[in-house]
C-alpha positions in Angstrom: 81.1 88.4 114.9 83.8 89.8 117.6 85.1 93.1 116.8 88.6 93.8 117.4 90.1 97.1 119.0 93.3 98.5 117.7 95.5 101.0 119.7 96.9 103.4 117.1 99.0 105.1 119.8 100.6 101.8 121.2 104.4 101.8 120.6 105.5 99.9 117.5 101.8 99.8 116.1 101.7 99.0 112.4 99.0 99.3 109.9 100.3 96.1 108.2 100.6 94.1 111.2 99.3 90.7 111.9 97.0 92.1 114.4 95.3 94.3 111.7 95.0 91.8 109.1 93.2 89.1 111.9 91.0 91.9 112.7 90.1 92.3 109.1 89.1 88.8 108.9 86.9 88.9 112.0 84.9 91.7 110.8 84.8 94.6 108.3 85.7 97.2 111.0 87.4 97.6 114.1 87.4 100.1 116.9 90.2 102.2 117.7 91.3 104.9 120.1 91.0 107.6 117.1 87.7 106.4 115.8 86.5 103.4 113.7 89.0 101.5 111.3 87.5 100.4 107.9 89.5 97.2 107.0 87.9 95.6 103.9 87.9 96.7 100.2 84.3 96.7 99.5 83.4 98.8 102.7 86.3 101.2 102.1 85.1 101.8 98.5 81.6 102.5 99.7 82.5 104.8 102.4 85.0 106.9 100.6 82.2 107.7 98.0 79.6 108.5 100.6 78.6 112.2 100.4 77.4 112.0 104.1 81.1 111.7 105.1 83.2 114.9 105.3 87.1 115.1 105.0 88.1 113.6 108.6 90.9 116.3 109.2 89.1 119.4 108.3 89.2 120.3 111.9 92.5 118.8 112.8 94.2 121.8 114.5 91.1 122.7 116.7 91.1 119.1 118.2 94.4 120.3 119.8 92.9 123.7 121.0 94.8 125.6 118.1 91.8 128.1 117.3 94.0 131.1 116.8 97.2 132.2 114.8 98.3 131.6 111.4 97.7 127.8 111.0 94.0 128.4 112.5 93.4 130.9 109.7 94.9 128.8 106.9 93.7 125.3 107.7 89.9 125.9 107.2 90.5 127.6 103.8 92.6 124.9 102.1 91.0 122.6 99.7 91.4 119.6 102.2 88.9 121.3 104.7 86.6 122.9 102.4 83.2 121.0 101.8 80.0 120.9 99.7 79.5 123.4 96.7 82.6 125.4 97.6 84.6 122.3 97.4 83.2 121.3 94.0 83.6 124.8 92.6 87.2 124.9 93.5 87.9 121.6 92.0 86.4 122.7 88.8 88.3 125.9 88.9 91.6 124.3 89.4 91.0 121.3 87.2 92.5 122.7 84.0 95.8 123.3 85.9 96.0 119.6 86.5 95.0 118.5 83.0 97.0 116.4 80.7 97.4 119.5 78.3 99.4 121.3 81.0 101.4 118.4 82.7 102.2 115.9 79.9 104.8 118.5 78.4 106.6 118.2 81.8 107.4 114.6 81.3 110.9 114.8 79.6 111.8 117.4 82.5 110.9 114.9 85.2 112.8 112.3 83.2 115.9 114.7 82.8 115.6 115.8 86.4 115.9 111.9 87.7 118.8 111.2 85.6 120.8 114.4 86.7 120.2 113.5 90.3 121.3 109.9 89.7 124.5 111.4 88.0 125.4 112.8 91.3 125.9 109.6 93.0 126.1 106.7 90.4 129.9 106.7 90.1 130.1 106.4 94.0 128.0 103.2 94.0 126.3 104.5 97.1 123.9 107.0 98.3 121.8 108.4 101.1 118.7 108.0 98.8 116.1 110.2 100.7 118.2 113.3 100.7 120.1 112.6 97.5 117.3 111.6 95.3 113.8 111.3 96.9 113.8 114.8 98.7 115.6 116.7 95.8 113.3 115.3 93.2 110.1 115.9 94.8 111.2 119.5 95.6 112.5 120.2 92.1 109.2 118.8 90.6 107.4 121.3 92.5 109.6 124.2 91.7 109.5 123.2 88.0 105.7 122.9 88.1 105.2 126.1 89.5 107.8 128.1 87.4 110.1 129.0 90.3 113.8 128.8 90.1 115.2 125.4 90.4 117.7 126.8 93.3 114.9 127.4 95.4 114.0 123.8 96.0 116.1 123.6 99.4 114.2 126.4 100.6 110.9 124.8 99.6 111.9 121.4 101.1 113.0 122.8 104.4 109.8 124.7 104.9 107.5 122.0 103.8 109.2 119.6 106.2 108.4 122.0 108.9 104.9 122.3 108.0 104.6 118.6 108.0 104.9 118.4 111.7 101.2 119.4 111.4 100.0 116.0 111.1 101.9 115.0 114.3 100.0 114.4 117.6 102.7 116.9 119.1 101.1 119.5 116.9 100.9 121.9 119.7 104.3 121.7 121.0 105.6 122.0 117.5 103.4 124.9 116.6 106.2 127.4 116.2 108.1 125.1 113.8 104.8 124.5 111.8 103.9 128.2 111.5 107.4 129.2 110.4 107.1 126.7 107.7 103.6 127.9 106.8 104.5 131.4 106.9 107.7 130.8 104.3 105.4 128.9 102.0 102.8 131.5 102.1 105.3 134.3 101.3 106.8 132.1 98.4 103.2 131.5 97.1 102.5 135.3 97.3 105.5 136.1 95.3 105.0 133.5 92.7 101.4 134.9 92.2 102.4 138.4 91.8 105.2 137.3 89.3 102.3 136.1 87.0 100.0 139.2 87.4 98.7 140.2 84.2 100.4 137.5 82.3 98.8 135.2 79.7 101.0 132.1 80.4 99.4 128.8 80.0 101.8 127.1 82.6 100.3 125.6 85.8 100.2 129.0 87.8 99.1 130.9 85.1 96.2 128.5 84.4 95.1 128.7 88.1 95.1 132.5 88.0 92.9 132.5 84.7 90.5 129.8 86.2 86.8 130.7 85.7 84.0 128.5 85.9 80.4 129.8 85.1 81.5 133.4 85.8 82.9 132.3 89.2 86.4 133.5 89.0 88.7 132.2 91.7 89.5 134.7 94.4 93.0 136.1 95.4 92.5 134.2 98.9 91.5 130.9 97.3 94.5 131.2 94.9 96.7 131.9 97.6 95.6 128.9 99.7 95.5 126.5 96.7 99.1 127.5 95.7 100.6 127.0 99.2 98.7 123.8 99.7 100.0 122.2 96.5 103.6 123.2 97.2 103.2 121.5 100.7 101.2 118.4 99.7 102.9 117.8 96.5 106.4 117.7 98.3 105.9 115.6 101.3 103.7 112.7 99.9 105.8 112.4 96.8 109.1 112.1 98.6 107.8 109.6 101.0 106.3 107.5 98.3 109.4 107.2 96.1 111.1 106.0 99.1 108.5 103.7 100.0 108.9 102.3 96.5 112.5 101.6 96.6 111.9 100.0 100.0 109.5 97.6 98.4 111.5 96.8 95.5 114.3 96.0 97.5 112.2 92.9 98.7 111.4 92.1 95.2 114.4 92.4 93.1 113.0 90.2 90.2 110.3 92.9 89.7 112.9 95.6 89.7 114.8 93.8 87.1 111.6 93.4 85.1 110.9 97.3 85.3 114.4 97.9 84.1 114.1 95.8 81.1 110.5 97.0 80.5 110.3 100.8 81.3 106.7 100.6 79.9 105.8 99.0 83.2 106.8 102.2 85.4 103.2 103.4 85.4 101.7 100.3 86.8 104.7 99.9 89.0 103.5 103.2 90.8 100.0 101.7 91.4 101.4 98.5 92.5 103.8 99.9 95.0 101.0 102.2 96.1 98.5 99.3 96.7 101.1 97.4 99.0 103.1 100.3 100.4 101.4 103.7 100.4 102.6 106.6 102.3 99.1 107.6 103.5 98.3 104.5 105.4 94.7 105.6 106.4 92.3 108.1 104.9 90.0 109.9 107.4 86.3 110.9 107.0 83.7 112.4 109.5 80.1 111.9 109.6 78.2 114.9 108.7 74.9 113.4 109.8 74.2 110.1 111.6 75.1 107.4 109.0 73.8 104.0 108.9 76.0 101.4 107.1 75.4 97.9 107.2 75.5 96.8 111.0 77.1 100.2 112.0 75.8 103.4 112.9 78.4 106.4 112.6 77.2 109.1 114.9 77.4 112.7 113.6 81.1 114.0 114.3 82.4 110.4 114.6 85.6 109.8 112.6 86.3 106.8 110.6 89.6 105.7 109.0 89.8 103.8 105.8 93.0 101.8 106.3 94.6 101.5 102.7 97.1 98.6 103.5 94.6 96.1 104.6 91.9 97.2 102.1 94.8 97.0 99.3 95.6 93.3 100.3 92.0 92.2 101.0 91.8 88.6 99.5 88.0 89.1 98.9 88.7 91.8 96.0 92.4 90.6 94.9 92.8 87.3 93.4 96.5 87.4 94.0 98.3 89.3 96.6 101.8 88.8 95.4 103.6 92.1 94.2 103.5 92.0 90.7 103.9 95.2 88.5 102.5 93.5 85.4 99.2 92.7 87.2 96.0 94.3 86.5 94.5 95.5 89.7 91.2 97.1 91.1 92.0 100.8 91.9 93.7 101.2 95.3 93.1 104.0 97.9 96.5 105.6 98.0 95.0 108.6 96.8 91.8 108.7 98.9 88.5 108.6 97.0 85.4 110.2 96.4 84.8 114.0 96.6 88.3 114.5 98.2 90.2 112.1 95.9 93.7 113.7 95.6 93.6 116.6 93.2 97.3 116.2 92.3 97.0 112.5 91.6 97.8 112.8 87.9 101.2 114.8 88.4 102.2 112.5 91.0 101.7 109.5 88.9 103.6 111.2 86.1 106.6 112.1 88.2 106.8 108.9 90.2 106.6 107.1 86.9 109.7 108.8 85.3 111.6 108.5 88.7 111.0 104.6 89.0 111.8 104.3 85.0 115.2 106.3 85.6 116.3 104.5 88.9 115.6 100.9 87.4 117.7 101.7 84.4 120.6 103.1 86.4 120.9 101.2 89.5 119.7 97.5 88.5 121.2 95.8 91.6 120.7 98.2 94.6 120.4 97.0 98.1 119.3 98.9 101.3 122.1 99.2 103.9 122.0 99.2 107.7 121.0 102.4 109.1 117.7 102.9 107.4 115.2 105.1 109.5 111.4 105.2 109.1 108.6 107.2 110.4 106.0 105.0 112.3 104.2 102.6 110.0 100.8 104.5 110.3 99.4 107.9 109.5 101.7 109.6 106.9 104.8 107.3 106.7 107.9 106.8 104.7 111.9 106.6 105.2 113.7 109.3 106.9 117.1 107.9 105.8 117.5 105.2 103.1 121.2 104.4 102.5 121.6 102.3 99.5 124.7 100.5 97.6 124.9 99.3 94.1 127.4 98.6 91.4 129.0 101.9 90.4 128.4 103.0 86.8 129.3 105.9 84.5 127.6 109.2 84.5 125.8 109.9 81.2 127.8 111.5 78.4 
């Protein structure tokens, strides 16, 4: 079978393009200028669970010659980069903070926040959705989760956005901005941890501080790395995914109406949006040893990329590819998989569920206006600006 080559750096390249889908039909993988792209569901599922494959971005800054400074010190110590027994220990230590016992009591807060933000623009009948809802909602979910003053959301959003440039291929040129954002998030995290010192609080940060597994207490450094990374990762991906959800529903207004009439479908709507339009368009892994899989040998140090959109629309695994929020589907890979499955997936699912539920109830006839701007449709993607228009409605009493 012929094996296609995909140029990820080509201007206008898109993970959902016909070129990528044609490559999937030719073979289960393709070559790229950044490693090997995995295109089909079965192989994506198997390789994400393969313990011989490490997190693919664990040495990301060093690939660009960034071996000194604040970013170089922080990156190896975040959970994204840690492997083996230390990774498993940290997941076990932090697990209680991400449990339903801690998170589910926040559901009414998420719902109230969504409606509060909608109240700010519902009478106008228009909004710039990313700044007026997605960004504010995501940042205030994080400040609420961590017990921070809600007024701090703007600072958190700005700093996390600056740090977000770390995933750009211009990382070296953007390093001063990246490290400014990182420095600010670290200071916020230090203040937050210090404010809980000696507390017996059972909230999110309090639970992390008390984390203990088999007598192996979480260290001060590990706690700081974990809190700062949660602030960053929880904001950036949620903001983008909520925006992509609205973009997706704008092309399937029958499904949006169905959600508005049946709010119990909101949880499955999150999954269906992430199947067809995930903010994380590929999940990277690096071979820790030479890995033999099917007809491919992945040399030690070689990077593979599981492409979430072609795997999420693979006709070999999905009987129907139509966007349907009521359908029962195999799991998607929008939260990764295996050892590095997203630690915060449960809180992300809860807060996006409440966001979609409130939006579908309050703006049932929206449409996206001209002027929408998007990040490139590869890597971590999402809307930059998303102007919407809808029939004006009254604020809640």
